C-alpha positions as CSV (number, residue, x, y, z in Angstrom):
1,M,-4.1,-29.5,27.3
2,L,-3.1,-29.3,23.9
3,K,-0.9,-26.7,22.4
4,T,0.1,-25.6,18.6
5,I,3.7,-25.2,19.1
6,P,5.9,-24.0,15.8
7,R,9.1,-26.7,14.8
8,H,11.5,-24.4,16.0
9,K,10.0,-24.2,19.8
10,L,9.0,-28.1,19.9
11,D,11.0,-30.3,22.4
12,A,12.4,-32.6,19.5
13,N,13.8,-35.4,22.1
14,A,10.5,-35.5,23.8
15,W,8.7,-35.5,20.6
16,D,10.5,-38.1,18.9
17,V,10.1,-40.5,22.2
18,C,6.2,-39.9,21.9
19,V,6.7,-41.2,18.7
20,A,8.7,-44.0,19.3
21,T,6.6,-45.1,21.9
22,S,3.3,-45.1,19.9
23,R,1.1,-47.8,19.0
24,Q,0.9,-46.1,15.4
25,P,3.5,-47.0,12.7
26,G,6.2,-44.2,13.4
27,V,8.5,-43.3,10.8
28,Y,6.6,-40.5,9.3
29,G,5.7,-39.0,12.5
30,Y,9.8,-38.4,13.5
31,T,10.8,-34.9,13.8
32,W,13.6,-35.4,11.1
33,Y,11.4,-37.3,9.2
34,L,9.1,-34.2,8.9
35,D,11.9,-31.9,8.7
36,A,13.6,-33.9,5.2
37,V,10.0,-34.1,3.7
38,L,8.9,-30.1,4.2
39,P,11.2,-28.2,2.3
40,A,11.5,-24.5,3.4
41,P,9.6,-22.1,1.9
42,G,7.0,-23.1,0.7
43,W,6.5,-25.5,3.3
44,K,6.8,-26.3,6.9
45,W,5.3,-28.1,9.9
46,V,3.8,-27.4,13.3
47,G,3.4,-29.8,16.1
48,V,-0.2,-30.4,18.0
49,V,0.9,-31.5,21.7
50,Q,-0.7,-32.7,24.6
51,V,1.2,-31.5,27.8
52,D,0.7,-31.2,31.5
53,Q,1.8,-29.0,33.7
54,T,5.2,-29.9,33.9
55,G,5.8,-29.5,30.2
56,T,5.8,-33.5,29.5
57,Y,4.8,-34.6,25.9
58,H,2.0,-37.0,25.8
59,A,0.7,-37.7,22.7
60,V,1.6,-35.3,19.5
61,M,0.5,-35.1,16.2
62,P,2.6,-33.2,13.5
63,V,0.2,-31.2,10.9
64,P,2.0,-30.3,7.6
65,L,1.7,-26.7,5.9
66,R,2.0,-25.5,2.2
67,R,1.6,-21.5,1.6
68,K,-1.3,-21.2,-0.8
69,M,-2.0,-18.1,-2.8
70,V,-5.5,-16.3,-3.7
71,A,-5.8,-14.6,-6.9
72,G,-1.8,-14.5,-7.4
73,I,-1.5,-13.0,-3.5
74,P,-0.1,-14.9,-0.7
75,Y,-2.9,-16.4,1.5
76,E,-2.3,-18.1,4.5
77,W,-0.6,-21.6,5.6
78,V,-3.5,-24.5,4.4
79,V,-2.8,-28.2,5.8
80,H,-1.6,-30.5,2.8
81,Q,0.3,-33.6,2.7
82,P,3.6,-33.6,2.0
83,F,5.4,-36.4,-0.6
84,F,7.0,-39.5,1.0
85,C,4.2,-39.5,3.8
86,Q,1.5,-41.5,3.2
87,F,-0.3,-41.0,6.7
88,L,0.1,-39.2,9.8
89,S,-1.3,-39.6,13.2
90,V,-1.9,-39.1,17.1
91,F,1.2,-40.5,18.5
92,S,0.9,-42.3,21.8
93,A,1.9,-44.8,24.0
94,D,-1.8,-45.0,25.3
95,E,-3.7,-47.6,23.9
96,L,-6.4,-45.5,23.5
97,P,-5.7,-41.8,23.1
98,D,-8.2,-39.1,22.8
99,T,-7.6,-38.3,18.9
100,D,-11.1,-36.3,18.4
101,S,-9.7,-33.5,20.3
102,F,-6.6,-33.6,17.9
103,F,-8.9,-33.3,15.0
104,R,-11.0,-30.8,16.5
105,H,-8.2,-28.9,17.4
106,M,-6.6,-29.0,13.8
107,V,-9.4,-28.3,12.1
108,E,-10.2,-25.0,14.6
109,Q,-6.4,-23.5,13.9
110,F,-6.3,-24.1,10.4
111,R,-9.5,-22.7,8.5
112,Y,-8.4,-25.0,5.1
113,G,-7.6,-28.4,4.7
114,S,-6.5,-29.5,1.1
115,L,-5.4,-33.0,2.1
116,Y,-4.5,-34.6,5.3
117,C,-4.0,-38.1,5.3
118,T,-4.5,-40.0,8.5
119,N,-4.5,-43.7,9.7
120,Q,-7.3,-42.8,12.8
121,L,-10.6,-41.9,11.8
122,P,-12.2,-38.9,14.6
123,G,-14.9,-40.2,16.5
124,I,-16.8,-36.8,16.1
125,D,-18.7,-34.9,13.6
126,L,-16.2,-32.4,12.2
127,P,-18.1,-29.5,10.4
128,F,-16.7,-28.5,6.8
129,A,-14.5,-31.7,7.1
130,S,-14.8,-34.8,4.4
131,F,-13.2,-38.1,4.6
132,Q,-12.4,-40.4,1.0
133,L,-11.5,-44.2,2.0
134,R,-8.0,-44.6,1.1
135,T,-6.0,-48.0,0.9
136,T,-2.4,-48.9,1.1
137,H,-1.4,-53.0,0.3
138,V,0.4,-54.5,3.1
139,I,2.4,-58.0,3.5
140,Y,2.2,-59.6,7.0
141,L,6.2,-61.1,7.1
142,S,5.1,-62.6,10.3
143,F,3.5,-66.0,8.4
144,G,6.7,-66.6,6.7
145,Y,8.2,-66.9,2.9
146,E,6.1,-70.6,2.3
147,V,2.8,-68.9,2.9
148,I,3.4,-65.7,1.7
149,Y,4.8,-67.1,-1.8
150,S,1.9,-69.4,-2.0
151,N,-0.5,-66.1,-2.0
152,Y,1.1,-64.5,-4.8
153,T,-0.5,-64.9,-8.0
154,R,0.1,-67.4,-11.0
155,D,1.5,-64.4,-13.4
156,R,3.4,-63.2,-10.5
157,K,5.0,-66.8,-9.6
158,Q,5.7,-67.1,-13.4
159,N,7.4,-63.7,-13.9
160,L,9.6,-64.2,-10.6
161,R,10.9,-67.9,-12.4
162,R,12.0,-65.6,-15.4
163,A,13.4,-63.1,-13.6
164,Q,15.3,-65.6,-11.8
165,R,16.2,-67.5,-14.5
166,A,17.6,-64.4,-16.4
167,F,19.8,-63.8,-13.2
168,E,21.0,-67.3,-12.8
169,L,21.5,-68.1,-16.7
170,D,23.2,-64.6,-17.4
171,N,26.1,-63.5,-15.3
172,R,26.1,-60.0,-16.4
173,W,22.6,-59.6,-14.3
174,A,23.9,-58.5,-10.4
175,I,22.0,-57.3,-7.3
176,V,24.3,-54.8,-5.9
177,E,23.5,-53.1,-2.2
178,S,24.6,-49.2,-2.4
179,S,23.7,-45.7,-0.7
180,D,24.1,-43.5,-3.5
181,V,20.6,-42.7,-4.5
182,E,21.5,-40.8,-8.0
183,P,21.3,-43.6,-10.4
184,L,17.6,-44.3,-9.1
185,L,17.2,-40.7,-9.5
186,A,18.6,-40.9,-12.9
187,L,16.3,-43.9,-13.7
188,F,13.2,-42.2,-12.7
189,R,14.0,-38.9,-14.1
190,E,14.9,-41.2,-17.7
191,N,11.6,-43.3,-17.5
192,H,8.7,-42.2,-15.2
193,A,8.6,-38.5,-14.8
194,A,7.6,-37.2,-17.9
195,T,4.3,-39.5,-17.2
196,I,3.6,-37.8,-14.0
197,D,1.1,-35.0,-14.5
198,G,2.2,-31.6,-14.0
199,G,5.9,-33.3,-14.4
200,V,8.2,-33.4,-11.2
201,A,10.3,-30.0,-10.2
202,D,14.0,-30.3,-9.1
203,W,13.1,-28.9,-5.4
204,A,11.3,-32.7,-5.3
205,Y,14.6,-34.5,-6.1
206,D,16.3,-32.3,-3.3
207,M,13.4,-32.9,-1.1
208,F,14.2,-37.3,-1.8
209,R,18.0,-36.3,-1.7
210,N,17.7,-35.2,2.1
211,L,15.5,-37.9,3.2
212,A,17.6,-40.7,1.9
213,Q,20.6,-39.3,3.7
214,A,18.3,-39.1,6.9
215,L,17.5,-42.4,6.7
216,H,21.0,-43.9,5.7
217,K,22.2,-41.7,8.7
218,R,19.9,-43.6,11.1
219,G,20.2,-47.1,9.5
220,L,16.6,-47.0,8.4
221,V,17.1,-47.3,4.5
222,T,17.9,-50.4,2.3
223,L,18.8,-49.6,-1.6
224,R,19.7,-52.2,-4.6
225,Y,20.1,-52.2,-7.9
226,A,19.6,-54.5,-10.7
227,V,23.0,-54.2,-13.0
228,Y,23.2,-55.6,-16.3
229,N,26.6,-55.7,-17.8
230,G,27.3,-53.0,-15.6
231,Q,24.3,-50.6,-16.5
232,I,22.0,-49.7,-13.5
233,E,18.6,-50.8,-15.0
234,A,16.1,-51.1,-12.0
235,G,16.4,-49.9,-8.3
236,A,14.5,-49.7,-5.0
237,L,14.9,-47.9,-2.0
238,F,13.1,-49.6,1.2
239,I,12.7,-48.2,4.8
240,C,13.6,-50.9,7.1
241,D,12.6,-50.1,10.6
242,D,11.4,-52.6,13.7
243,R,7.6,-52.5,12.7
244,R,7.7,-52.2,8.7
245,I,9.3,-52.0,5.8
246,I,8.1,-49.3,3.5
247,Y,8.4,-49.4,-0.5
248,L,9.3,-46.1,-0.4
249,F,10.7,-45.6,-4.1
250,N,11.6,-47.3,-7.3
251,A,12.3,-47.2,-10.9
252,A,13.5,-49.6,-13.9
253,S,14.4,-48.5,-17.3
254,A,12.8,-50.6,-20.5
255,T,15.2,-53.5,-19.9
256,G,14.9,-53.6,-16.2
257,R,10.7,-53.7,-16.6
258,R,11.5,-56.6,-19.4
259,V,13.4,-58.7,-17.1
260,N,10.7,-58.2,-14.1
261,A,14.0,-57.2,-12.0
262,R,11.6,-54.8,-9.5
263,T,10.1,-58.1,-9.1
264,I,13.3,-60.0,-7.7
265,L,14.2,-57.1,-5.9
266,I,11.1,-57.0,-3.8
267,D,10.9,-60.7,-3.5
268,Q,14.6,-60.9,-2.6
269,L,13.4,-58.5,0.6
270,I,10.5,-60.4,1.4
271,Q,12.5,-63.5,1.5
272,E,15.0,-61.9,4.3
273,K,12.4,-60.4,6.2
274,A,10.2,-63.2,6.3
275,G,9.4,-65.3,9.8
276,Q,9.8,-61.8,11.5
277,K,7.2,-59.4,13.3
278,L,7.1,-56.9,10.4
279,I,4.3,-55.4,7.8
280,F,5.9,-55.1,4.2
281,D,3.9,-51.9,2.7
282,F,4.0,-51.0,-0.6
283,E,2.5,-47.2,-0.1
284,S,0.5,-47.9,-3.0
285,P,-0.7,-44.8,-5.1
286,E,-4.2,-44.3,-6.8
287,K,-3.1,-45.5,-10.4
288,P,-4.8,-48.8,-10.8
289,S,-2.0,-50.9,-12.7
290,I,0.1,-50.3,-9.9
291,R,-2.0,-51.0,-7.2
292,K,-2.5,-54.3,-9.4
293,F,1.3,-54.7,-9.4
294,Y,1.2,-54.7,-5.5
295,K,-1.4,-57.3,-5.2
296,S,-0.2,-59.9,-7.2
297,F,2.2,-60.5,-4.2
298,G,-0.6,-61.4,-2.1
299,A,-0.8,-57.9,-0.6
300,V,-4.0,-57.1,1.2
301,E,-5.5,-53.8,1.6
302,E,-4.9,-51.5,4.8
303,P,-7.4,-48.5,4.8
304,F,-6.6,-44.8,6.0
305,Q,-8.4,-41.9,5.4
306,A,-7.9,-38.5,3.4
307,M,-9.3,-35.5,5.2
308,R,-10.2,-32.1,3.8
309,W,-12.2,-29.3,5.2
310,N,-13.0,-25.8,4.0
311,R,-14.1,-23.1,6.4
312,L,-13.1,-19.8,4.4
313,S,-15.7,-17.4,3.6
314,K,-17.7,-17.2,0.3
315,L,-16.0,-14.5,-1.0
316,E,-12.4,-16.3,-0.5
317,N,-13.4,-19.4,-1.7
318,L,-14.9,-17.2,-4.7
319,L,-11.4,-15.6,-5.4
320,W,-9.8,-19.1,-5.1
321,T,-11.6,-20.7,-7.7
322,G,-11.3,-18.2,-10.0
323,W,-7.3,-18.0,-9.3
324,R,-7.0,-21.5,-9.7
325,Y,-9.7,-21.5,-12.9
326,L,-7.6,-18.9,-14.4
327,N,-4.0,-20.6,-13.7
328,R,-4.7,-24.4,-14.5
């Protein structure tokens, strides 16, 4: 039996056990992770849970929700993918969980899905739903560093050698490990935020701080900076669990970009983790230039689906379209 359970009524321990024992990549599905990336009051999440008569959780599916507006009037909660949450899943220890019923339940419960990203594809026809193929880029670290490095492109090898040479010849360069995300956020504000369509709201920075703190508390984060003469010029934050390394957030100054500091930060961690049964996930955005950079490490595409649906009435759709046009 499937139930939609509000976050405050979920058994967090039972939920997290489902995620921990799942065959799906897990970190995005934990209650504490979802709590961090879905800040109130404009966001929340609920759980679709398969429970038996004893109340035991057999499979779970998080549904992230965001409050939308129509013609300036508060409307209803609609399904929407949060930041720093690449894709979600039906989490279950079963080899072949009944994902179809979960997706059907979600679409029936929530009339509008502006975006739901998943690495599982329903095997049934869902009226009103559409799917768009997306990909992230991954490296299978179990092959070992020599094999991985051999798949770097010629340009990436050359840029890595330049970066290594700069760090070796000039002792003013150093790589340091840290737990303080503020320099990373400052680098992003100064060098990247202006390139983001619509800008970056203050709440997004607060949300990232909360997420980094939650990851650090559980020993799942690696944060490194490239420092020149005491000045931080590049940084990268990685999520590291027992299945997957996620290149979650990064930033660099013009100086950091010039010496390929992020290349050396990525390569250093790949070297350290190579040979283990781990996947290095670049969490690739849609921007072609960034995807090309990730592919230059020999990364291969891993598919997932962007799901959308619309069960609103014609009048509701007309009002929504008009409001969005007036407020674009």
